[in-house]
C-alpha positions in Angstrom: 133.3 119.2 154.2 129.8 119.3 153.1 128.1 115.9 152.4 126.2 115.0 149.4 122.9 113.4 149.1 123.8 110.0 148.5 120.6 108.9 147.0 121.7 111.0 143.9 124.7 108.2 143.2 122.1 105.4 143.0 121.2 106.9 139.8 123.4 104.9 137.6 122.9 106.2 134.1 122.0 109.8 133.0 118.4 110.9 132.8 117.0 109.5 129.6 116.6 112.4 127.3 120.1 114.0 127.9 121.3 110.5 127.0 119.3 110.9 123.8 120.7 114.2 123.0 124.4 113.1 123.9 123.9 110.3 121.2 122.4 112.7 118.7 125.2 115.3 119.2 127.6 112.9 118.4 125.8 111.4 115.2 125.3 115.3 114.1 129.2 116.0 114.6 130.0 112.6 112.8 127.7 113.4 109.9 127.1 116.7 109.1 125.1 116.5 106.0 122.8 113.8 107.4 122.0 116.5 110.3 120.8 118.9 108.2 118.0 116.6 107.5 117.5 115.2 111.1 113.8 114.9 111.9 113.4 114.7 115.9 110.5 112.5 116.9 112.2 111.7 120.4 111.1 114.2 123.3 107.5 115.3 123.6 108.4 118.9 123.1 105.3 120.9 121.0 106.4 122.6 117.6 103.6 124.7 116.7 103.2 128.2 117.5 100.8 129.3 120.6 97.2 129.7 119.7 96.5 133.3 118.7 93.8 133.5 121.8 96.6 132.8 124.2 99.1 135.2 122.4 96.7 137.9 122.7 95.7 137.3 126.4 99.6 137.2 127.2 100.3 140.6 125.3 97.5 142.0 127.2 98.7 141.0 130.6 102.3 142.2 129.6 100.8 145.4 128.9 99.2 145.5 132.3 102.7 145.1 133.7 104.0 148.1 132.0 101.3 150.5 133.8 101.6 151.4 137.6 97.7 151.2 138.1 97.5 147.4 136.9 101.2 146.4 137.4 101.3 143.3 139.5 104.1 142.0 142.0 104.0 138.9 143.8 100.8 136.7 143.1 99.5 133.9 145.5 101.9 131.0 145.3 99.0 128.5 144.7 97.7 130.4 141.8 95.4 133.5 140.8 91.5 133.1 141.6 90.9 133.9 137.9 92.8 130.9 136.6 91.9 128.4 139.5 88.2 129.0 138.9 88.5 128.6 135.3 90.3 125.4 135.7 88.0 124.1 138.5 84.7 125.3 136.4 85.8 124.3 132.8 87.8 120.9 133.2 85.6 119.5 136.2 82.5 121.0 137.4 81.4 121.5 133.6 81.6 117.5 133.3 79.7 116.9 136.8 82.8 116.4 138.7 83.2 118.0 142.2 86.5 120.0 142.2 86.7 123.2 144.5 88.7 126.5 143.1 90.9 126.2 146.1 91.7 122.4 145.4 93.5 123.5 142.5 97.3 124.5 142.4 98.8 126.3 139.6 102.4 125.3 139.2 105.2 125.5 136.3 104.7 121.7 135.1 103.1 118.7 135.9 106.8 117.1 136.0 107.6 119.3 138.6 104.5 118.4 140.8 104.9 114.7 140.5 108.1 115.3 142.0 107.6 117.9 144.5 104.4 115.9 145.8 107.1 113.4 147.6 107.9 116.4 149.9 104.6 115.9 151.9 104.6 112.3 151.8 106.7 110.1 154.2 109.7 107.8 153.6 107.8 104.6 155.2 105.7 104.6 152.1 105.5 101.3 149.8 105.4 102.8 146.3 104.3 101.2 143.1 105.1 102.2 139.5 104.1 101.0 136.3 106.8 99.7 134.0 107.5 101.1 131.3 107.2 104.4 133.1 107.6 108.0 132.7 111.2 108.1 134.2 110.5 111.0 136.6 108.3 109.1 138.8 111.4 106.5 139.6 114.2 109.0 139.8 112.6 111.4 142.0 111.7 108.7 144.5 115.4 107.4 144.1 116.8 111.0 145.0 114.5 111.1 147.8 115.7 108.1 149.4 112.5 106.1 149.0 114.5 103.3 147.2 117.3 100.9 147.6 120.1 100.3 145.2 119.8 99.8 141.1 119.7 96.2 140.2 121.3 94.8 136.9 118.2 95.4 134.9 117.6 99.1 136.0 114.7 98.4 138.4 115.3 99.7 142.1 115.0 97.8 145.2 112.1 99.0 147.3 109.7 99.7 144.7 106.8 97.8 143.4 107.0 97.5 139.6 103.7 96.7 138.0 104.5 95.2 134.2 102.8 96.7 131.3 102.6 94.5 128.6 100.9 93.4 125.3 98.9 90.6 127.3 97.4 93.3 129.8 97.3 96.3 126.8 99.6 98.0 128.6 97.5 98.9 131.3 99.0 97.8 134.8 97.1 94.9 136.9 96.3 95.5 140.6 99.3 94.8 143.0 99.3 91.4 144.6 100.3 93.3 147.8 98.9 96.3 149.6 100.9 99.5 148.6 100.7 103.2 149.8 101.4 104.8 146.8 100.8 104.1 143.1 101.7 106.3 140.1 99.3 106.1 137.1 99.6 107.9 133.8 96.8 108.0 131.2 96.7 108.5 128.5 100.2 106.9 129.3 103.4 108.0 128.4 105.4 106.2 126.7 102.7 103.6 125.5 99.8 105.7 124.8 97.6 103.1 126.1 94.5 104.4 128.0 92.7 102.9 131.1 88.7 102.2 130.6 86.3 103.0 133.3 86.1 99.6 134.6 89.8 99.5 135.1 90.1 102.8 136.9 87.3 101.9 138.8 89.3 98.7 139.9 92.1 101.0 140.9 90.0 103.2 143.2 88.5 100.3 145.0 91.7 99.2 145.5 92.9 102.4 146.9 90.0 102.7 149.3 90.7 99.2 150.5 94.0 99.5 151.2 94.2 103.2 152.1 96.5 103.7 149.0 96.7 107.3 147.4 96.8 107.4 143.6 98.9 110.0 142.0 97.0 110.2 139.0 99.1 112.0 135.7 96.4 113.0 133.4 98.6 115.7 131.2 97.7 114.1 127.9 93.6 113.7 128.7 93.1 116.4 126.0 93.8 113.8 123.4 91.6 111.4 124.4 89.4 110.5 121.2 87.2 107.6 122.4 83.9 108.4 124.0 84.0 106.0 126.9 87.4 106.8 128.2 87.5 108.7 131.5 89.6 112.0 131.3 89.7 112.5 134.9 90.3 110.1 137.8 87.1 111.8 139.6 85.0 110.5 137.0 85.0 107.2 139.4 83.1 107.6 142.4 85.2 107.4 145.4 88.3 109.1 143.8 88.1 112.3 145.6 89.0 110.0 148.9 92.1 108.8 147.2 93.4 110.5 144.1 95.6 113.5 143.4 95.5 114.6 139.7 98.1 116.2 137.7 97.5 118.2 134.5 99.4 120.4 132.1 98.8 123.1 129.6 101.8 122.2 127.9 100.7 119.7 125.2 97.1 120.8 124.8 98.0 124.4 124.7 101.4 124.4 123.5 102.9 125.7 127.0 106.2 123.7 126.8 108.2 126.8 126.6 106.0 129.0 128.8 105.6 126.7 131.7 102.1 126.3 133.3 100.4 123.2 135.0 98.3 122.5 137.7 97.4 119.8 140.5 94.2 119.1 142.1 94.2 118.1 145.7 90.6 117.3 147.3 90.4 118.2 151.0 89.4 114.8 151.6 92.2 112.8 150.8 93.8 111.4 153.7 97.1 110.2 154.9 98.6 108.8 158.3 101.0 110.3 160.6 103.8 108.6 162.0 101.5 108.2 165.0 98.9 106.6 163.0 96.7 109.9 163.2 94.8 110.4 159.8 95.3 114.0 158.4 94.3 115.8 155.2 97.1 116.2 152.6 95.7 119.4 151.3 96.7 121.9 153.8 100.5 120.3 153.8 100.6 120.7 149.9 99.3 124.6 150.4 101.9 124.9 153.1 104.6 123.2 150.7 103.5 125.5 147.6 103.2 128.5 149.5 106.8 127.8 151.3 108.8 126.6 148.4 107.2 128.1 145.3 106.8 131.7 144.5 104.1 131.1 141.9 103.8 131.1 137.9 103.8 134.7 136.4 101.1 136.7 135.9 101.1 137.1 131.8 101.5 133.3 131.8 98.4 132.7 133.7 96.3 135.0 132.0 97.5 133.4 129.1 96.5 129.8 130.5 93.0 131.4 131.6 92.5 132.1 127.8 92.8 128.5 127.0 89.0 128.3 128.3 87.7 131.0 126.0 85.7 130.2 123.1 88.7 131.1 120.8 91.0 129.2 123.0 89.0 126.0 123.4 88.6 125.9 119.2 92.4 126.8 118.7 93.7 124.4 121.4 91.3 121.5 119.7 93.0 122.3 116.3 96.4 121.9 117.7 95.6 118.6 119.1 93.8 117.2 116.0 97.2 118.6 114.3 99.3 116.4 116.6 96.8 113.3 116.4 96.9 113.8 112.6 100.3 113.4 112.6 100.1 110.2 114.9 98.0 108.7 112.2 100.3 109.2 109.5 103.3 107.9 111.4 101.2 105.0 112.6 100.1 103.6 109.2 104.1 104.2 108.0 105.1 101.9 110.9 102.7 99.4 110.5 103.5 99.5 106.6 107.1 98.6 107.4 105.8 95.2 108.9 106.2 96.5 113.0 103.7 96.0 115.6 102.4 99.3 116.7 100.4 100.6 119.8 99.1 103.9 120.8 98.5 106.7 118.7 94.9 106.6 119.0 94.0 108.6 122.4 97.6 110.0 123.0 100.5 111.4 120.7 102.6 108.6 121.3 103.4 105.6 119.2 104.5 102.5 121.3 106.6 100.5 118.3 107.9 97.1 118.8 111.4 96.3 117.8 112.4 93.5 115.3 112.9 90.3 117.2 116.6 90.4 118.5 117.0 93.9 118.4 117.4 95.9 121.5 115.7 99.6 122.2 119.1 101.2 121.8 120.3 99.1 119.0 116.7 100.5 116.9 117.7 103.8 118.4 121.0 104.0 116.6 119.7 102.2 113.5 116.9 104.6 112.9 119.3 107.4 113.7 122.1 106.5 111.2 119.7 105.1 108.5 116.5 107.5 108.5 118.0 110.4 110.3 115.1 110.1 112.8 115.4 110.5 116.6 112.9 108.2 118.3 112.9 107.4 122.2 114.2 103.9 123.1 111.7 101.9 125.3 114.2 100.7 127.8 114.8 104.3 129.0 111.3 103.9 130.5 111.9 100.8 132.4 112.7 97.0 132.3 109.6 96.3 130.4 110.3 98.8 127.5 113.1 96.8 126.5 112.5 95.8 123.0 110.0 98.8 122.2 110.6 102.2 120.8 108.6 105.5 121.3 107.7 108.0 118.2 106.6 111.4 119.3 103.8 113.0 116.9 104.8 116.4 118.0 106.0 117.7 114.9 105.1 120.0 111.9 103.1 118.0 109.1 105.6 118.2 106.9 108.2 116.5 109.2 105.7 114.1 110.1 105.1 113.2 106.4 108.6 113.1 105.4 109.5 110.9 108.8 106.8 108.7 107.5 108.0 108.7 104.0 111.2 107.2 105.5 110.0 104.8 107.9 107.7 103.1 105.4 111.0 102.6 103.2 112.9 100.9 105.7 113.4 97.4 105.8 113.1 95.5 109.3 
C-alpha cells in the first residue's frame, strides 16, 4: 500500500478560506433572502475588469496563436525575455535598483512561489514567520516537514513566531536568536502595516550578520501611498546578498483570474550545503523552475507586459485608486461604529480590533448574520490575530458604500 506524506496530517484545521466558504454556504442555505444581499469583503480577490490596455494585448497575442507564422508552443519556463526585461527595467532599474533580466522568474502566482521556494531550501533551516501571517507560509512549511506538531493555540513546534502587535505597529521585531529563513510581507497581509526604511535596514543588517535569507513578499507594493516607505527590499543596501523578493500582477493589474507573478532571485544570495560550502541559490531556482514548471502562457505574458505600457500604467493606477478609495470608505465606517482600525492606507486591507470579549470567529459569524457581510477572522492568520478581523477593500464602489452603511449602523 502506498504511504502518505504524514506532514499533511499535522494541519489540524482546513485552510482559512475554504473554512470561510463553508460557513458562508451554510449561512446562505439557511437564509436565502439574506444571501441575495451578501457582500463579500473577505478573500482578497479583485472585482473590477482587466484594464483595456491589458485586454488589447491579450487579444493580440491570442490572434498570433491563431496563425502558423506567429504561433508559439512551449516558451521558456522562467518567462519570455520581453516580460523579464520589462519587469527588471520598470520595477527596479528605473528606480536605481540593480536587478538583471535573468534574475526575474515569471510564474503563475506569488502564493505558489512562496511555497515552491522551499524546494531548494533544506529541512535544517530555522524558520521565522510574522504572527499574524499569511497562512501559506506556515502551512507549506508544515507540508514540507519543516515543523513539529501543532500546539493548542494553533502554532507549530519548530517555527519561530514574531509577534506583530499594536505595540510594535504590527511590524515584527528582530528575533532574539539566529534564524536561517524569515518570511516578511510588506505591505502586510493581513494587517495592512508597512515597514519603514529604518525597520527594513535593521532586518537586512540582521540577515547579513547571521547568514539569513529574507523571503520578502511585496505583492501589495503598488498600493503604497506614503512617499518614504520602500517598495522593494532591494532599496536597502546589502539586500541583494540576503533577500529574495516575490511580486504579483494579481492585485495591481487584476490578474487573480489570469495568473501571473514573478520572483527575483539575485545571483548574490548564498546558502550553505550540508558540508558547509556556500552556493548561489539562483541556479537551483532556475533548475527547479525549468524542471517542475512549463511556464505562464504566451497571451498572459503579453498581457503582463502591457502593464508597463503608458496606457497600462495609467489604467492600473486607476484600479489601485479605486480600491484604496474603497478602503477609505470602509475605514471611516468602522471607525464610526466605534472600533479601532489599522491599515487601509498603504494596503487594501483594514485590520479591525474586535470589541472586548469577542473572538475573531464570533465577529465573523455576527457580521455575517447581522449585516450579511463576509469578513476574515484574524485568528485564521495566527494566534496573534485573535481578537481582530480583516476587511478587504477589493470590491465595487457600490458594494463598498453599502457595506460601509451597514457597518456604520452596527452597534458593537
